[in-house]
C-alpha positions in Angstrom: 0.0 0.0 0.0 2.8 2.5 0.9 4.9 1.7 -2.1 2.0 2.4 -4.5 1.2 5.7 -2.8 4.9 6.6 -2.9 5.0 5.8 -6.6 1.9 7.9 -7.4 3.5 10.9 -5.6 6.6 10.5 -7.6 4.7 10.4 -10.8 2.8 13.6 -9.9 6.0 15.4 -9.0 7.7 14.4 -12.3 4.6 15.6 -14.2 4.8 18.9 -12.5 8.4 19.3 -13.3 7.8 18.5 -16.9 4.8 20.8 -17.2 6.3 23.8 -15.5 10.1 23.8 -15.5 10.8 22.6 -19.0 8.8 25.5 -20.7 10.6 27.9 -18.4 14.0 26.6 -19.4 12.9 26.6 -23.1 11.7 30.3 -22.8 15.0 31.4 -21.2 17.3 29.7 -23.7 15.4 30.3 -26.9 16.4 33.7 -28.5 13.7 36.4 -28.6 12.6 37.9 -31.8 14.5 41.0 -32.7 11.5 43.2 -32.0 11.4 42.1 -28.4 15.1 42.0 -27.7 16.6 45.0 -25.7 20.2 46.1 -25.7 21.7 47.3 -22.4 22.2 51.1 -22.5 25.7 52.1 -23.1 27.3 53.9 -20.1 27.2 57.7 -20.5 30.3 59.2 -22.0 32.5 60.8 -19.4 32.2 64.6 -19.2 35.5 66.0 -20.4 36.9 68.5 -18.0 39.2 70.9 -19.9 42.6 71.4 -18.5 45.0 74.3 -19.1 46.8 72.0 -21.5 43.6 71.6 -23.5 43.2 75.4 -24.0 44.6 77.1 -27.0 47.8 78.8 -25.9 47.6 82.6 -25.4 49.4 84.8 -27.8 52.8 85.5 -26.3 53.2 88.9 -24.7 56.5 90.0 -26.2 58.8 91.9 -24.0 60.3 95.1 -25.4 63.6 94.7 -27.0 65.1 96.9 -24.3 63.6 96.2 -21.0 63.8 99.8 -19.8 63.2 102.8 -21.9 66.0 105.1 -22.5 66.1 108.8 -21.6 63.6 110.7 -19.6 61.2 107.9 -18.6 64.0 105.9 -17.1 65.5 108.9 -15.4 62.2 109.7 -13.8 61.4 106.2 -12.7 60.7 105.5 -9.0 63.7 104.5 -6.9 61.9 101.4 -5.7 61.0 100.2 -9.1 62.7 98.7 -12.2 63.5 95.4 -13.7 67.2 94.9 -13.4 67.9 91.2 -12.6 64.3 90.2 -13.0 63.5 87.2 -15.2 61.7 87.5 -18.5 59.0 85.2 -17.2 58.3 87.5 -14.2 58.3 90.6 -16.4 55.9 89.0 -18.8 53.5 88.1 -16.0 53.7 91.7 -14.8 52.9 93.1 -18.3 50.1 90.5 -18.8 48.6 91.7 -15.5 48.7 95.3 -16.8 47.3 94.2 -20.2 44.0 93.2 -18.5 43.5 96.8 -17.3 41.6 99.5 -19.3 43.7 101.6 -21.7 46.8 99.4 -21.5 49.1 100.5 -24.4 51.6 98.0 -25.6 53.7 100.7 -27.2 54.5 101.9 -23.7 55.4 98.5 -22.3 59.1 99.4 -21.7 58.0 102.4 -19.7 55.6 100.4 -17.6 58.5 98.1 -16.8 60.3 101.0 -15.1 57.6 100.6 -12.3 57.9 96.9 -11.8 58.1 96.1 -8.1 57.3 99.7 -7.0 55.4 99.8 -3.8 54.3 103.4 -4.4 51.8 102.7 -7.2 49.1 100.1 -7.9 49.0 98.5 -11.3 46.1 100.8 -12.3 48.1 103.8 -11.2 51.1 102.7 -13.2 49.0 102.5 -16.4 47.4 105.8 -15.8 50.5 107.8 -15.1 52.6 106.3 -17.9 49.7 106.8 -20.4 49.6 110.5 -19.5 53.4 110.9 -19.8 53.8 111.5 -16.1 56.8 109.2 -16.1 58.7 111.8 -18.1 60.6 114.7 -16.6 58.3 117.7 -15.9 59.0 120.9 -17.8 62.2 119.4 -19.4 60.1 117.1 -21.6 57.3 119.5 -22.2 55.8 120.0 -25.7 53.8 123.0 -27.0 50.2 122.9 -25.9 47.8 122.1 -28.7 45.9 125.4 -28.7 44.0 124.2 -31.8 42.0 121.9 -29.5 40.2 125.0 -28.3 38.4 124.6 -25.0 40.0 121.1 -24.8 43.6 122.4 -24.8 45.7 120.6 -22.2 48.1 122.8 -20.2 50.2 121.1 -17.5 53.8 120.4 -16.7 54.2 118.6 -20.0 52.3 120.9 -22.2 53.4 124.6 -22.4 51.1 127.4 -23.2 52.5 130.1 -25.5 52.9 133.6 -24.0 50.0 135.1 -25.9 46.6 136.4 -24.9 43.4 134.6 -26.0 41.5 136.6 -28.6 38.0 136.3 -27.1 38.6 137.3 -23.5 35.4 138.7 -22.0 35.1 140.6 -18.8 33.2 138.8 -16.0 30.2 140.9 -14.7 30.9 142.4 -11.3 28.2 140.4 -9.7 30.0 137.2 -10.5 33.6 137.9 -9.8 35.8 140.3 -7.9 37.8 141.0 -11.1 39.0 139.5 -14.4 38.1 137.9 -17.7 37.4 134.6 -19.2 37.2 133.3 -22.8 33.8 133.9 -24.2 32.4 130.3 -23.9 33.8 129.9 -20.4 32.4 133.2 -19.3 28.9 132.4 -20.5 29.0 129.0 -18.9 30.3 130.4 -15.6 27.6 133.0 -15.4 24.9 130.4 -16.0 26.5 128.1 -13.4 26.8 130.9 -10.8 23.1 131.8 -11.4 22.1 128.2 -10.8 24.2 128.0 -7.6 22.7 131.2 -6.4 19.2 129.9 -7.0 20.0 126.8 -5.1 21.1 128.8 -2.1 24.8 128.0 -2.7 26.3 131.2 -4.1 29.8 131.1 -5.5 32.3 133.9 -6.5 35.2 133.8 -8.9 38.3 135.1 -7.2 40.9 134.3 -10.0 40.1 133.8 -13.7 42.4 134.6 -16.6 46.1 135.4 -15.8 48.7 136.7 -18.2 52.2 135.1 -18.5 53.6 138.1 -16.5 51.0 137.8 -13.7 51.6 134.0 -13.4 55.4 134.6 -13.2 54.9 137.1 -10.4 52.7 134.8 -8.4 55.0 131.8 -8.9 58.2 133.7 -8.0 56.6 134.9 -4.8 55.7 131.3 -3.8 59.3 130.2 -4.5 60.8 133.0 -2.5 58.5 132.2 0.5 58.9 128.4 0.4 61.1 126.6 -2.1 61.1 125.7 -5.8 60.3 122.0 -5.1 57.4 122.9 -2.8 56.0 125.7 -5.0 55.9 123.2 -8.0 53.4 121.1 -6.1 50.7 123.8 -5.8 51.6 126.6 -8.2 52.3 126.5 -12.0 55.3 128.0 -13.6 54.6 130.7 -16.1 53.8 129.1 -19.4 52.4 126.0 -17.7 49.4 127.5 -15.9 45.8 126.8 -17.0 44.9 130.3 -16.0 46.7 131.5 -19.1 44.1 129.7 -21.2 41.2 131.9 -19.9 39.3 128.7 -19.3 39.6 128.1 -15.6 38.4 129.8 -12.4 39.3 129.7 -8.7 36.0 130.0 -6.8 35.0 130.5 -3.2 31.8 130.5 -1.2 30.2 133.4 0.5 31.9 134.0 3.9 34.7 131.4 3.3 38.3 131.4 2.2 38.9 129.6 -1.0 41.2 127.1 0.8 38.1 126.1 2.8 35.8 125.7 -0.2 35.5 121.9 0.1 33.8 122.4 3.5 30.9 124.4 2.1 27.5 123.7 0.7 28.6 125.5 -2.5 31.4 122.9 -3.0 28.9 120.1 -2.6 26.6 121.8 -5.2 29.5 122.1 -7.6 30.5 118.5 -7.1 27.0 117.5 -8.3 26.3 120.1 -10.9 29.5 121.8 -12.3 29.7 119.3 -15.2 26.2 120.3 -16.3 27.7 123.6 -17.3 30.9 122.3 -18.8 33.2 122.6 -15.8 35.3 119.9 -14.0 37.2 119.8 -10.8 40.7 120.0 -12.3 43.0 118.9 -9.5 41.2 116.1 -7.6 42.0 114.6 -4.3 44.8 112.0 -4.6 45.3 112.6 -8.3 48.5 114.6 -8.1 50.5 111.7 -9.6 48.6 112.5 -12.8 47.6 116.2 -12.6 51.0 117.3 -11.1 49.4 119.4 -8.4 47.9 118.9 -4.9 44.2 118.8 -4.3 42.6 122.1 -5.2 38.8 122.0 -4.5 38.4 125.6 -5.7 40.0 125.2 -9.1 37.5 124.4 -12.0 38.3 124.1 -15.7 35.8 124.7 -18.5 36.0 121.9 -21.1 32.5 122.0 -22.6 29.4 120.1 -21.5 30.0 116.9 -23.4 33.6 116.4 -22.2 32.7 117.4 -18.6 29.8 115.0 -18.4 32.0 112.1 -19.6 34.9 113.0 -17.3 32.5 113.3 -14.4 30.7 110.0 -15.0 33.9 108.0 -15.7 35.9 109.5 -12.9 38.8 110.6 -15.2 41.3 113.3 -15.0 41.5 115.8 -17.8 44.9 114.4 -18.7 43.3 111.0 -19.3 40.5 112.3 -21.3 42.9 114.3 -23.5 45.2 111.4 -24.1 42.5 108.8 -24.8 40.0 110.9 -26.7 41.6 114.1 -28.0 45.2 113.3 -28.8 44.1 109.9 -30.3 41.1 111.6 -32.0 38.8 108.9 -30.6 35.3 110.0 -29.6 34.3 108.4 -26.3 31.3 106.0 -26.3 
């Protein structure tokens, strides 16, 4: 009885195996039709991270044939600067750094190198002073002022004004100045500006407009006799090198204040915000003596016309920079 039951169970088990497992094995081993076969997805291509070696090489920044410029620029270089004994690789890095700054001029590369390592100037200051020829020797390297530029004539320690009187000098009305004359366009603009300042409750008065060569010589000689040549040159122009001879600048003061105290007045604050609207700029800004050649003079304003004044004001430039970038190079600013 037990053996028959055992045999029946074995037959049932074998039938189950045949009915279930064999089709499964057949299904797994038999290749699927192409329509039902899937191909494992290929692994994503690795993202290529570029390395410096993969980048196209930068164009080489060629060092000047002579590392330092000859003549005046080298003679006037700062004592803590220069490139003697410095490797070409280091000098190239220095010039490449300067080349990233606005108005870098590769034609002046040798002169920039005179300032390598100087602690007195930032990279930006080096570019600005060399671009405006302030690395040359004052007065010695001066050229005649380009009077054909009209109201944009530059007069400083490197641009000498001829000893002649402007043809269109116009007397300032007594209500606007203690004395003197200005060239006609500057006179009209000053009167309009003074009227606006008066209306704003910040009256100004012109205390020193046009000066002749002889007048400037007398003023300068007096300063030299009272102080010294070196000190006088920091705040007073030599005859022939004074903007006052152009008839385009004014020294102003506020009511009840000395002109040396002008930057402490409401009138100065008004001028800071509005002078450019009438074509005037603060000529010798605070901290800009390495370009302008003179100490801060908050009372000294120069007429350059509304368009130039607005651009200089909005771009925080000195007149030297505007002149070199846009007048001397005949390139209209954007």
